[in-house]
N, C-alpha and C positions, 0 to 999 in steps of 0.2 A: 615396434610395439605402439599401438595407437593409445592416446591419452583421452580419457573421457572427463571433460570438465564439468563441474557441478552447474546445474541450471540456476540462474538467478532470477527470481520473480521480481519484475519491475515494470513500470509503465514506459511508454515511449516507443521509439523505433525498435524493431525486432528483425528476425531473419527475413521477413518479407519487406523490410524497408521502412520508410517513414509513412505512417498512416495519414490519409488525407484529412480525416476528422478524428483527432486523437483525444478522446475522453479519458484515456488511462493515465495521464499525468496531471499533477496539480499546478503546473506552471501558469503564470498570469496570462490569460488568453488575450489580453489587450496588448501584450508585448510584441517585440521587445521594446523596452524603454528607449526612446531615441538618443538621449544624452549618453546613456550607458553603452548603447551600440556604437555610437561614434567613438567613444573613448576606447572601446575594445578594438575597433577597426584601426584606430590611430596608434595602438600600442607599439612600442619599439621592441620587436621580438629579436633584434640583432644583438641585444646586450642583456647581461644578467640584471635582475632586479637587485636593489640594495639588500644584501644578505640579512641585515637586521630589520628591514622594513620599517625604518625609523619614522618617515613621514606618514606612512599608511597607519602605523600604530597610533600616531598622534591624532590623525584624522578620525579614526574609529573611536578613540578615547573621547574626543571632543563630541562626537556624535551621541555617544551614550552617557556623557558626563561622568567618566571614571578616569582613574589614573592610567597613564599609558602602560605601566608595568603589569596591569591586569589583562592586557590584551594579548592573546595568543593567536597565531595564524595556523591554518590548517589547509591541507590540499582539498578537503571536501568534508562534509559532515561525516561521511562513512569513515574517512581516514581518522578523524579524531575519535570516533566511537571505538574503533579498534585500538587506538593508541591509549585512550584513558582506560579502556578495559584491561589492556596489558599491564598498565601501571597499577591498577587496583589489584590485579592478581598477584603482583610482585610486592607491593609495599603497603597496601591498605589493609588495616586490621578489620576483623569481622568474619562472619560466615563465608565460606567459599562458594558464593552464589551471586548472581546478578539479577536484580528485580526489573522485569520488563512489563509493559502493559499487556493486558490479555489480548488485545488486538492492536498491532502496531508495526512499525518498520521492522522488517526481518533482520536487519544488520545488528540490532541490539542483541538478539539471541545468538546470531551467527558469531559475533565477536566473543560472547561469553564462551561458547563451545570451543572456539579456536584457541582460547587461552586456558582451557581446562577448568572453567567454572560452570557450576550448575545454573540452570535457568529457573527463576522463581517468579511468583507474582506478588508475594508478600514482602514489602520493603524491610520488615523486621528481620528477615532471614537473609539479608544481602549486605555485602559490603559496597556495592555500587547499585544505584537506582537510576533508570532511565524513565523520564517523563516527557510528554510532548503535548503542547497546547497552542492552538486548537489541535486536537489529536487527529492523526490519520490512522484509520480511514473514516472514523466516525464524525469527526469535525467538531467535537464538543470539548468540554472541559476535562482535565485529567483528574479522575476522582482522587480526593485526598491530597492534592498537591499542596495546598496551604499548610497542612500538618507536616508535610515533608520538609518545609522550609522553616519551621518554628525553631527558635533558639533552644539549645540544649537537648535537641533530639539525638538519638543514637548516631554514631559517628559515620555512618555510611555516607558516601559521596553522592550527591544528586546532580544529575545532568539534565537540564531542561532544554529540550530540543525546540527552538523557537522558529523552525522553518516556515510555519504558517501564521505566525503572529502578525507579520506585515500584511498578510492577506485575510485578516479577520474582517468579516462583513457584518457581524452582530456580536452581541454579548460583550463581556469584559474579562480580562485576564484574572486568574485567581490570585496572583501575587502582586503586591505593591512593591515599591522600590526597595524597601528593607528586605522583603522576602526574596527578591531577585538577587540581592547582594549575598544571600546565603547559599546560592546554588551556582553550578557551572552553566552559563548561558551559551548555547551553541546556535550561531546565526548563519544562515545560508541565503544571502540575498538574491541568488541567481533565479529562484523561483518567482519572487516578487517582481523582479526586473524582466521576466520573460526571457532569460538567457541560461537555461539549464545546461547547455552545452559547455559553458565556461565553468570550470570546476575550481571553486575557491570558497573558503569559509573562515570564520573567526570565532573566538571564544572569549567571553568575559569571565575571568576567574572570580570566585567568591572573595569577599573582603577577608582579610586575616588568613589568607592561604598563600603566602609569597613562596614558601618553600615548595609546596605542591606545584604551583605554577612553574617554578624553575625546573623541577624534575620533569614535568610534562613538556616543557620547551626543549629540554635536553634530549628527550626521546624523539624529537621531531627531526627529520632529515633536513639538510640544507635546502633552501629555496622551495619550500612546499607550495608556494603560489608563484606561478609564472607571470610573464609580462601581461597576458590578457586577463588573468584573474585579478592581478594587481590594479589594472585599469578599471575593471568592473567594480571592485571594492572602493576605489577612490570616488568613482562616479556615484556610488550608493550614498555617499556622505554629501553630495551636492544638493542644495535646496531645489534646484530644477528637477532632479530625479525624485525627490520626496514629493514635490507638487504633482508630478506626473503620476506617481503611485496613488496619491490620494484621489485624484480624478478617476483613475482606473477603478478604484474600489466602488465608486458610484455606478459606473458602467456595469461592473460584475454583479452588483446587487440587482440591477434590472434584468440582466441575462439570467441570473439564478432563478428569479421568480418565474420567468417564462419557461426555463427549462424544467423546473419541478412540475409546473402546470402541465407541460406537454407530456412528461413521463407519467403523470397521473392520469392523463387522458388515454394513455395506452394501457392502463390497468396496473401500473407499477405502483408499489407502496414505497414512499419516499420517507426517509428518516430525517429529523431535524439536523441542521448543522450550522455552525457559526462561521465557516470558512467558505472558500471558493470551490468546494466540492461537497458531495454528499453520497450517502449510501442508498441504493434502491433495491427493492426486491421485484424483479420481472416475473412474468408467468413462468412456471417450471419449463426447463429444457430450452431456454432461450439459446439459439445456436451462435455462440460468440465467434466460433470459427468461420461461419458463413457471413457474419457482419464484417469480420476482419477481411475476408476476401473482397468485400465491397468497399474497403478503405475506411472502415469505421471500427475503432478499437475501444473496448471498454476494460476496465481492470476487474478481473475475476476475483471476487471476495474470498475465494477459498485460500489464496495465499496469505490472507490475514486471519484465518481461522473462522471465516464467515461464508461457508459454502452456500450456494444458491442466491447470493447477493452480488451486486456489482457496485463499484465505486465510479462516480462520473465527475470529472472535472468540469467546471462550467465553461462552455464554449459559446461563440456567437450564434445568433439565430439561424444563419445559414447551415451551420453544422448540426444544430438541433433539428432543423427540418429534414436534413438528410438521414439522421438517425430515425426520426419517426417514419419516413417514407420506407426505409429498409426494413424496419421492424414490421410494419403493416404488410409489406410485400411477403415477408417470410411467414407471416402468421395467416 
Protein backbone atom coordinates (compact mmCIF):
# COMPACT_ATOMS: atom_id res chain seq x y z
CA UNK A 1 0.00 0.00 0.00
CA UNK A 2 1.43 3.39 -0.98
CA UNK A 3 1.61 6.18 1.56
CA UNK A 4 0.70 9.73 0.64
CA UNK A 5 2.68 12.17 2.75
CA UNK A 6 1.16 15.59 3.38
CA UNK A 7 2.68 18.37 1.31
CA UNK A 8 4.56 21.00 3.30
CA UNK A 9 4.54 24.54 1.97
CA UNK A 10 7.96 26.10 2.33
CA UNK A 11 10.55 27.96 0.35
CA UNK A 12 13.86 26.65 -0.91
CA UNK A 13 14.72 23.53 -2.91
CA UNK A 14 11.84 21.39 -4.11
CA UNK A 15 11.26 18.36 -6.34
CA UNK A 16 12.90 20.29 -9.19
CA UNK A 17 16.09 20.79 -7.17
CA UNK A 18 17.83 23.97 -6.05
CA UNK A 19 16.51 27.12 -7.77
CA UNK A 20 19.20 29.23 -9.41
CA UNK A 21 17.50 32.42 -8.18
CA UNK A 22 15.66 31.55 -4.99
CA UNK A 23 13.46 34.42 -3.80
CA UNK A 24 11.29 31.94 -1.86
CA UNK A 25 13.41 31.81 1.31
CA UNK A 26 14.39 34.51 3.79
CA UNK A 27 17.97 33.38 4.28
CA UNK A 28 20.62 36.09 4.35
CA UNK A 29 21.60 36.38 0.67
CA UNK A 30 25.03 37.73 1.65
CA UNK A 31 25.83 34.39 3.24
CA UNK A 32 27.11 32.08 4.22
CA UNK A 33 28.98 33.84 6.98
CA UNK A 34 32.65 32.84 6.43
CA UNK A 35 33.49 32.25 10.10
CA UNK A 36 30.36 30.19 10.68
CA UNK A 37 30.93 28.18 7.51
CA UNK A 38 34.51 27.39 8.49
CA UNK A 39 33.33 26.32 11.95
CA UNK A 40 30.72 24.00 10.45
CA UNK A 41 33.20 22.51 7.99
CA UNK A 42 35.68 21.89 10.80
CA UNK A 43 33.10 20.29 13.13
CA UNK A 44 34.09 16.93 14.59
CA UNK A 45 31.28 14.67 13.39
CA UNK A 46 33.07 11.55 14.65
CA UNK A 47 32.07 12.22 18.26
CA UNK A 48 28.93 12.99 20.22
CA UNK A 49 28.54 16.55 21.44
CA UNK A 50 28.47 17.10 25.18
CA UNK A 51 24.99 15.84 26.05
CA UNK A 52 24.44 18.80 28.40
CA UNK A 53 25.83 21.38 25.95
CA UNK A 54 27.54 23.05 28.92
CA UNK A 55 29.90 25.33 27.00
CA UNK A 56 27.33 26.17 24.32
CA UNK A 57 24.70 27.14 26.91
CA UNK A 58 27.26 29.36 28.64
CA UNK A 59 28.19 31.05 25.35
CA UNK A 60 24.56 31.68 24.39
CA UNK A 61 23.76 32.91 27.89
CA UNK A 62 26.63 35.40 27.75
CA UNK A 63 25.59 36.48 24.27
CA UNK A 64 22.10 37.36 25.56
CA UNK A 65 23.09 38.45 29.05
CA UNK A 66 20.99 35.80 30.82
CA UNK A 67 21.62 32.93 33.21
CA UNK A 68 22.66 29.64 31.54
CA UNK A 69 19.72 27.78 33.10
CA UNK A 70 17.39 29.88 30.96
CA UNK A 71 18.90 28.50 27.73
CA UNK A 72 17.23 25.50 26.09
CA UNK A 73 18.51 23.78 22.94
CA UNK A 74 16.29 22.69 20.07
CA UNK A 75 16.80 20.72 16.89
CA UNK A 76 15.12 23.56 14.96
CA UNK A 77 12.46 26.21 15.45
CA UNK A 78 9.87 23.76 14.17
CA UNK A 79 10.95 21.11 16.64
CA UNK A 80 10.50 23.49 19.56
CA UNK A 81 7.18 24.74 18.20
CA UNK A 82 5.83 21.20 18.27
CA UNK A 83 7.45 20.50 21.65
CA UNK A 84 6.05 23.51 23.49
CA UNK A 85 2.65 22.96 21.89
CA UNK A 86 2.59 19.40 23.21
CA UNK A 87 3.66 20.67 26.64
CA UNK A 88 0.91 23.30 26.63
CA UNK A 89 -1.68 20.75 25.58
CA UNK A 90 -0.72 18.55 28.51
CA UNK A 91 0.11 20.86 31.43
CA UNK A 92 -0.80 24.46 30.63
CA UNK A 93 -4.09 25.81 31.99
CA UNK A 94 -6.48 27.80 29.84
CA UNK A 95 -8.67 27.32 26.77
CA UNK A 96 -7.86 24.35 24.55
CA UNK A 97 -6.58 26.55 21.74
CA UNK A 98 -3.38 28.01 20.33
CA UNK A 99 -3.34 31.59 19.07
CA UNK A 100 -1.42 32.12 15.83
CA UNK A 101 -0.95 35.18 13.58
CA UNK A 102 -3.49 35.68 10.81
CA UNK A 103 -0.64 35.29 8.34
CA UNK A 104 2.41 33.37 9.50
CA UNK A 105 4.51 30.23 9.58
CA UNK A 106 2.34 27.20 8.97
CA UNK A 107 3.94 25.05 11.70
CA UNK A 108 2.28 27.10 14.45
CA UNK A 109 -1.16 25.89 13.36
CA UNK A 110 0.11 22.45 12.31
CA UNK A 111 1.52 21.83 15.79
CA UNK A 112 -1.76 22.89 17.41
CA UNK A 113 -3.79 20.50 15.28
CA UNK A 114 -1.29 17.67 15.79
CA UNK A 115 -1.75 17.97 19.55
CA UNK A 116 -5.53 18.25 19.44
CA UNK A 117 -5.77 21.98 20.12
CA UNK A 118 -7.94 24.41 18.22
CA UNK A 119 -6.41 27.26 16.22
CA UNK A 120 -7.45 30.78 17.19
CA UNK A 121 -6.36 34.32 16.41
CA UNK A 122 -7.50 35.91 19.67
CA UNK A 123 -4.84 35.46 22.40
CA UNK A 124 -7.50 35.67 25.12
CA UNK A 125 -8.94 32.38 23.81
CA UNK A 126 -5.67 30.43 23.99
CA UNK A 127 -3.32 28.76 26.44
CA UNK A 128 -0.37 29.24 24.05
CA UNK A 129 0.31 32.26 21.83
CA UNK A 130 2.77 32.40 18.92
CA UNK A 131 4.13 35.74 17.76
CA UNK A 132 6.84 36.58 15.24
CA UNK A 133 8.60 39.91 14.76
CA UNK A 134 9.56 41.05 12.20
CA UNK A 135 6.65 38.92 11.06
CA UNK A 136 6.72 36.59 8.10
CA UNK A 137 5.41 37.03 5.46
CA UNK A 138 4.49 40.70 5.98
CA UNK A 139 7.79 41.82 7.52
CA UNK A 140 6.32 44.19 10.10
CA UNK A 141 5.49 44.33 13.79
CA UNK A 142 3.29 41.74 15.47
CA UNK A 143 0.10 43.61 16.38
CA UNK A 144 -0.43 43.77 20.14
CA UNK A 145 2.88 42.14 21.03
CA UNK A 146 3.66 44.67 23.79
CA UNK A 147 0.35 43.92 25.50
CA UNK A 148 1.05 40.18 25.36
CA UNK A 149 4.20 40.73 27.45
CA UNK A 150 2.65 43.00 30.08
CA UNK A 151 2.96 41.89 33.71
CA UNK A 152 -0.13 40.26 35.13
CA UNK A 153 -1.76 39.39 31.80
CA UNK A 154 -3.72 36.10 31.52
CA UNK A 155 -1.50 33.04 32.01
CA UNK A 156 -1.18 31.91 28.39
CA UNK A 157 2.42 31.17 27.44
CA UNK A 158 3.79 33.50 24.73
CA UNK A 159 6.43 32.30 22.27
CA UNK A 160 8.20 35.06 20.34
CA UNK A 161 9.75 33.70 17.14
CA UNK A 162 12.90 35.82 16.71
CA UNK A 163 13.95 34.24 13.41
CA UNK A 164 14.08 37.56 11.58
CA UNK A 165 15.12 39.94 14.35
CA UNK A 166 18.81 39.58 13.36
CA UNK A 167 17.75 40.44 9.80
CA UNK A 168 15.81 43.57 10.72
CA UNK A 169 16.65 46.33 8.23
CA UNK A 170 14.49 49.09 9.69
CA UNK A 171 12.09 49.85 12.51
CA UNK A 172 12.43 48.80 16.13
CA UNK A 173 11.35 45.80 18.19
CA UNK A 174 8.09 46.11 20.11
CA UNK A 175 9.53 44.63 23.31
CA UNK A 176 12.23 46.07 25.54
CA UNK A 177 14.48 43.85 27.66
CA UNK A 178 11.87 43.54 30.41
CA UNK A 179 9.21 42.54 27.90
CA UNK A 180 11.45 39.91 26.33
CA UNK A 181 12.10 38.46 29.78
CA UNK A 182 8.37 37.65 30.06
CA UNK A 183 8.14 35.54 26.90
CA UNK A 184 9.80 32.47 25.41
CA UNK A 185 12.36 33.73 22.86
CA UNK A 186 12.94 31.30 19.98
CA UNK A 187 16.17 31.99 18.06
CA UNK A 188 17.29 30.39 14.77
CA UNK A 189 20.58 31.99 13.65
CA UNK A 190 20.91 29.84 10.53
CA UNK A 191 18.85 32.35 8.51
CA UNK A 192 20.97 35.34 9.55
CA UNK A 193 24.18 33.38 8.92
CA UNK A 194 23.03 32.12 5.51
CA UNK A 195 23.23 28.48 6.62
CA UNK A 196 19.62 27.29 6.58
CA UNK A 197 20.73 23.74 5.81
CA UNK A 198 22.22 23.50 9.31
CA UNK A 199 19.33 22.75 11.65
CA UNK A 200 19.83 24.10 15.16
CA UNK A 201 17.98 26.53 17.42
CA UNK A 202 17.81 27.68 21.01
CA UNK A 203 15.32 29.24 23.38
CA UNK A 204 15.62 31.82 26.14
CA UNK A 205 13.06 30.94 28.81
CA UNK A 206 11.13 33.67 30.62
CA UNK A 207 12.38 34.76 34.01
CA UNK A 208 10.54 33.11 36.85
CA UNK A 209 9.72 29.97 34.84
CA UNK A 210 12.36 27.46 35.99
CA UNK A 211 9.90 24.59 36.40
CA UNK A 212 8.44 25.09 32.91
CA UNK A 213 11.97 25.26 31.49
CA UNK A 214 12.86 21.99 33.21
CA UNK A 215 9.71 20.31 31.89
CA UNK A 216 10.42 21.44 28.35
CA UNK A 217 14.03 20.32 28.64
CA UNK A 218 12.84 16.92 29.86
CA UNK A 219 10.61 16.61 26.78
CA UNK A 220 13.63 17.11 24.52
CA UNK A 221 15.38 13.99 23.18
CA UNK A 222 19.08 13.56 23.80
CA UNK A 223 21.47 15.45 21.52
CA UNK A 224 18.92 17.67 19.71
CA UNK A 225 21.82 19.57 18.13
CA UNK A 226 24.49 17.65 16.25
CA UNK A 227 28.14 18.58 15.75
CA UNK A 228 27.45 20.91 12.82
CA UNK A 229 24.62 22.74 14.55
CA UNK A 230 26.76 23.05 17.65
CA UNK A 231 29.57 24.59 15.61
CA UNK A 232 27.18 27.06 13.97
CA UNK A 233 25.65 28.19 17.28
CA UNK A 234 29.10 28.63 18.83
CA UNK A 235 30.19 30.70 15.83
CA UNK A 236 27.03 32.80 16.17
CA UNK A 237 28.37 34.10 19.49
CA UNK A 238 31.71 35.20 18.03
CA UNK A 239 32.35 38.94 17.56
CA UNK A 240 33.59 38.25 14.01
CA UNK A 241 30.26 36.68 13.03
CA UNK A 242 28.31 39.56 14.54
CA UNK A 243 30.49 42.08 12.68
CA UNK A 244 29.90 40.20 9.43
CA UNK A 245 26.14 40.21 10.10
CA UNK A 246 26.11 43.96 10.76
CA UNK A 247 27.96 44.62 7.49
CA UNK A 248 25.61 42.32 5.59
CA UNK A 249 22.59 44.31 6.77
CA UNK A 250 23.99 47.41 5.09
CA UNK A 251 24.35 45.46 1.85
CA UNK A 252 20.83 44.02 2.15
CA UNK A 253 19.35 47.48 2.64
CA UNK A 254 20.80 48.61 -0.68
CA UNK A 255 19.68 45.44 -2.44
CA UNK A 256 16.19 45.75 -0.99
CA UNK A 257 15.78 49.32 -2.23
CA UNK A 258 16.84 48.23 -5.70
CA UNK A 259 14.63 45.14 -5.69
CA UNK A 260 11.51 47.03 -4.62
CA UNK A 261 12.11 49.65 -7.32
CA UNK A 262 12.58 46.93 -9.93
CA UNK A 263 9.36 45.14 -8.89
CA UNK A 264 7.45 48.43 -9.00
CA UNK A 265 8.83 49.08 -12.49
CA UNK A 266 7.18 45.79 -13.49
CA UNK A 267 3.85 47.09 -12.22
CA UNK A 268 3.92 45.14 -8.96
CA UNK A 269 2.51 46.67 -5.78
CA UNK A 270 5.00 46.25 -2.93
CA UNK A 271 4.03 46.38 0.72
CA UNK A 272 6.29 47.93 3.37
CA UNK A 273 8.54 45.61 5.36
CA UNK A 274 11.19 45.95 8.07
CA UNK A 275 13.08 42.77 7.20
CA UNK A 276 15.04 41.23 4.32
CA UNK A 277 11.86 40.22 2.48
CA UNK A 278 8.60 41.80 1.41
CA UNK A 279 5.18 41.00 -0.01
CA UNK A 280 4.30 42.08 -3.53
CA UNK A 281 1.21 41.89 -5.71
CA UNK A 282 2.14 41.09 -9.30
CA UNK A 283 -0.34 41.38 -12.15
CA UNK A 284 -3.00 38.65 -12.08
CA UNK A 285 -2.08 35.15 -13.24
CA UNK A 286 1.68 35.52 -12.95
CA UNK A 287 2.85 32.02 -14.02
CA UNK A 288 4.94 30.99 -11.02
CA UNK A 289 5.38 27.52 -12.52
CA UNK A 290 6.92 28.94 -15.69
CA UNK A 291 9.24 31.14 -13.66
CA UNK A 292 10.25 28.09 -11.65
CA UNK A 293 11.03 26.24 -14.86
CA UNK A 294 13.49 29.03 -15.64
CA UNK A 295 15.23 28.64 -12.28
CA UNK A 296 13.38 31.47 -10.50
CA UNK A 297 11.31 30.63 -7.45
CA UNK A 298 8.96 32.98 -5.60
CA UNK A 299 6.94 32.10 -2.50
CA UNK A 300 3.24 31.88 -3.30
CA UNK A 301 1.36 33.92 -0.72
CA UNK A 302 -1.58 31.51 -0.80
CA UNK A 303 0.18 29.30 1.75
CA UNK A 304 0.08 32.28 4.13
CA UNK A 305 -3.57 33.04 3.42
CA UNK A 306 -2.62 35.75 0.90
CA UNK A 307 -3.69 34.46 -2.52
CA UNK A 308 -2.57 36.54 -5.45
CA UNK A 309 0.49 37.82 -3.59
CA UNK A 310 4.09 36.63 -3.50
CA UNK A 311 6.80 36.93 -0.87
CA UNK A 312 10.27 37.78 -2.12
CA UNK A 313 13.46 37.43 -0.15
CA UNK A 314 16.02 40.10 -1.03
CA UNK A 315 18.63 38.77 -3.48
CA UNK A 316 21.67 40.30 -5.22
CA UNK A 317 21.21 42.50 -8.31
CA UNK A 318 22.07 39.70 -10.75
CA UNK A 319 19.15 37.62 -9.48
CA UNK A 320 16.87 40.65 -9.51
CA UNK A 321 17.74 41.30 -13.15
CA UNK A 322 17.08 37.66 -14.01
CA UNK A 323 13.63 37.95 -12.44
CA UNK A 324 12.83 41.13 -14.37
CA UNK A 325 14.00 39.61 -17.66
CA UNK A 326 11.94 36.46 -17.16
CA UNK A 327 8.80 38.35 -16.14
CA UNK A 328 9.03 40.70 -19.12
CA UNK A 329 9.56 37.77 -21.49
CA UNK A 330 6.51 35.97 -20.10
CA UNK A 331 4.30 39.03 -20.33
